[in-house]
C-alpha angles and dihedrals in degrees: 000000000000091000091054091054092053092048091054094048095053109120116246095223092080095077109123123195116198117205122201117262111263116211113231089230106035118208108226097180091237113118126179121213120220111263110273116234115256114266118267110262109255100183144270124325115207110210137162126227089255099057112141127218090252092052092046090051090053092049092049095043092240135124114263093239089059091055089048089053091048090051090049089056086059092050094256115129104199133160125223095268097045122107118237127216119253094250091055092045091050092050094048092045089051089055089061096043101264132120112223118222127182121243118216 
């Protein structure tokens, strides 16, 4: 009974809250690479408005899945046999150092 009395009489101001140690320079795990230089210009790439992913890959010397991934970065979900628009072709070609030009 005596222990219960002491427990009840303990002052409330002794509550201690311990916070985790915060590092002055937190490591977030996100690292940014320095911007890579633009690719060296290799030349002009003559394409039509009906160029497919597979044809573009062959012209650029890349695998078709890489061109599909590049199109996905632009928000275009295309399969290997699907034609890309000229703006998308020009952007992807620029990534590999080519300047896209339309054929008539």
